[in-house]
N, C-alpha and C positions, 0 to 999 in steps of 0.2 A: 696609441695605447690607452690613454685616458678614456677615449670614446668607447673602446671595446669594454673596459671595465664598467662604464656607466650602463652600456647596453646589457651586459651580463647581470649587473645588479638589478636593473629593471625587470629582466626576464625572471630572475629568482623571486622577486617580490610578486610578480604576476602569477608565477607558478604556485607560490605559497597561498595567495588569495584564492586561486582556483581550487587548490587542495582543500582549504577550509570550507569553501562552498560545497564541494562535492561530498565531503565527509561530515559536514556539520549536521548534527541531529541524529547521527547513527546510534550513539549510545542510548539516547532517550528512546528511540524506536525499539532497539534490541531488548531493552528492559521493560518496555510497555506491555501491560497485560492485555490479552484478548479475552474478554469476558463472555461467558456463556449467555445465550439468549433463550428464554422460554418461548418456544414457537407457539405454544398453545395460547399465549397472550397477544399474538400478532395476528391481526385481522387479515383476511385475504386482500391482496392488492399489490401494487407496484410502488416500491419505496426507493428514494434516492438517498445515497449516503456519500459523504466526502471525508477525506483525510488529507491534511496538508501539514507538512513539517519539513523545513529545509527544501531539498530538491525533490522530495517525495510528494507527489500530488496524484491522488486517486479519486475518481468520481465513478460510482457504480450505481446500477439500477438492479434492485433485487425484487423478484416476483415471488409472492407467497400465494399458494393455491391449496385449498383443502388442508390448511394448517401445516404445510410443508414448503420448504424452499424449492421452487420449481425452476427458477432460472436466475442467473447472475450475468449482467451485461456490464463490461468495462467501458465506461464512457470517456475515460481520460485518454490523453495522448501518451502512448508508451513506446519505448523502443520495441522493435519487433520481438527480440528475445524475451523481454519482460512480459509482453502481451501473451506470448505462448506459455510462459511459466505461470502467469496468473490465470490462464484458461484451465490449467491443471489444478491450481488451487481452488478455483470456482467449482470444477468438477468434483473435487474432494468434499467441499462444503455441501454440495447437493447430495452426494452419495452418503455422507455421514450425517447430514441434517444438523450440523453444528458449525459454529464459527471458531470455537476455541480449539483449533487443530494444532498439531506440531507442524512447524514450518519447515520447508526444505532447507537443509543446512547450507546449500550453495547460495541461497538467496534469502536468508532469514529476514533481512531488513525489508526488502521489497515485498516478500510474502506477508509479513506482519502489517505493513502499511496498507496493503490491499485488504487483508482480513479486517483491519480496523475500520476501513470504509464500509465493508459489508456489515460489520457490527453496528456502526453508526446508522446505517440505513434501517436496520431492523429495530433498533432501540428508539429511533426517532419516529417510528410508526405508531407508537402508543399515544 
C-alpha cells in the first residue's frame, strides 16, 4: 500500500511539472502585442526571424519582393496540425500584407507566437 501511494505521489508531481511546462508562458504570449511593420521601410530580400518562449519555438523565413511580403516559410519543427494552422496564418499575412492580424481563436497562442516570429524577421531587416 505504501508503495502504491509513493508511485501515485510521484505521478502527480510529474504530471504537475508537465502541466507547468506545457502551459508556462501562455499568458505572456496571449497578452503580447503584435506590432505593425511599415513594409515601405523593408528592403527586398529574405529575412529570418525567431520567437522562443516556453514550449513555443518558431523560426521563419520571410521574403519581401517589390515592397510586399511575397512568401513566408516555417523553418521550425511543428506538430502537423500547427504547421497547417500556421500555413493559414502565413497566407493571411501575405494576403493582407500585415503582421498585426487577429489570431484564430482556437489557437491564439500558437498563432501569436508564429506572427511574432514573422514580425521579428521584418523588424530585424532594418
